[in-house]
C-alpha positions in Angstrom: -3.7 -8.4 -1.6 -0.2 -6.4 -2.2 -0.3 -6.6 -6.2 -0.2 -3.6 -7.2 3.1 -3.2 -7.5 3.2 -4.9 -10.0 1.4 -2.7 -11.7 1.6 1.0 -13.2 0.2 2.9 -9.5 -1.2 5.4 -10.9 -3.2 3.6 -13.8 -4.3 0.9 -11.7 -5.9 3.5 -8.9 -7.9 5.7 -12.3 -8.7 2.3 -12.9 -10.3 1.2 -9.3 -11.9 4.4 -9.1 -14.3 4.8 -12.4 -15.4 1.0 -11.7 -16.1 1.6 -8.2 -19.6 2.6 -7.8 -20.4 5.5 -6.1 -20.7 5.2 -2.3 -18.4 2.1 -2.8 -15.6 1.6 -0.2 -12.0 0.5 -2.1 -9.2 -0.7 0.4 -5.9 -1.7 -0.7 -3.9 -3.0 1.1 0.5 -2.7 -0.9 4.1 -2.9 -0.4 6.0 0.3 -0.5 10.0 1.1 0.3 11.7 3.2 2.5 13.4 6.6 0.3 13.7 9.4 3.5 15.1 9.4 6.6 11.5 8.9 8.2 11.1 6.6 6.3 13.8 4.0 7.1 13.7 5.5 11.2 10.2 4.3 11.3 11.5 0.5 9.7 14.1 -0.2 12.0 12.1 1.0 15.3 9.8 -1.2 13.7 12.5 -4.2 12.8 12.1 -6.8 15.8 8.8 -6.5 15.4 9.0 -8.1 12.1 11.1 -10.2 13.0 9.2 -11.9 15.2 6.0 -12.1 13.7 8.0 -13.4 10.4 9.2 -16.0 13.2 5.6 -16.9 15.0 4.4 -17.1 11.4 7.3 -18.9 10.0 6.8 -16.7 6.6 9.3 -17.8 3.7 8.1 -16.8 0.5 6.6 -18.9 -1.4 7.7 -21.4 -4.1 6.0 -20.0 -8.0 5.0 -17.0 -6.0 6.3 -13.9 -8.9 8.4 -11.3 -5.9 9.1 -7.9 -7.3 10.5 -4.8 -5.1 8.6 -2.2 -4.6 9.4 0.9 -6.8 6.9 3.4 -4.8 8.5 5.2 -1.7 6.0 5.6 1.2 5.5 9.1 1.0 5.7 8.8 -3.4 2.4 6.2 -2.4 0.6 8.8 -0.2 1.2 11.9 -2.5 -0.6 10.2 -5.3 -3.4 8.3 -3.6 -4.3 11.6 -2.0 -4.5 14.0 -5.6 -6.1 10.8 -7.4 -8.3 10.0 -4.4 -9.2 12.6 -1.9 -10.4 12.1 1.5 -8.3 8.7 1.4 -7.2 7.6 4.7 -3.5 5.9 4.5 -1.8 4.1 7.4 1.6 2.6 7.4 1.8 -1.4 8.7 4.5 -3.7 10.1 6.1 -6.1 7.1 6.5 -2.9 4.6 2.7 -2.8 4.0 0.4 0.3 3.4 -3.3 0.3 3.4 -5.8 2.8 1.4 -9.5 2.7 2.5 -11.4 5.3 0.7 -15.2 5.6 -0.2 -16.5 7.6 -3.5 -18.2 9.8 -3.4 -22.8 9.4 -4.1 -21.8 12.7 -6.3 -18.7 13.0 -7.7 -16.8 11.0 -10.5 
């Protein structure tokens, strides 16, 4: 979970697409960064929810865990995913997360 931003995103999606059996479902939960005005507006609108969620969960960065800031924006993630995974479902979530859900066709790839 949320490790794909540590990898070459395109290479990771291509490899996962290759390894997935026909009819299988790929689900990715990842981290992205804000770049566009719309992405920043969504971040600011969700900021109170994020603060409350983090406080309730007592969220901290676990010691010893590798930490890397996301290099890709939400728009970049969505664009690349749609190119490589036709029909992918993209959703943005709070706490800077997004999810991709894709089912591999029984006849393609």
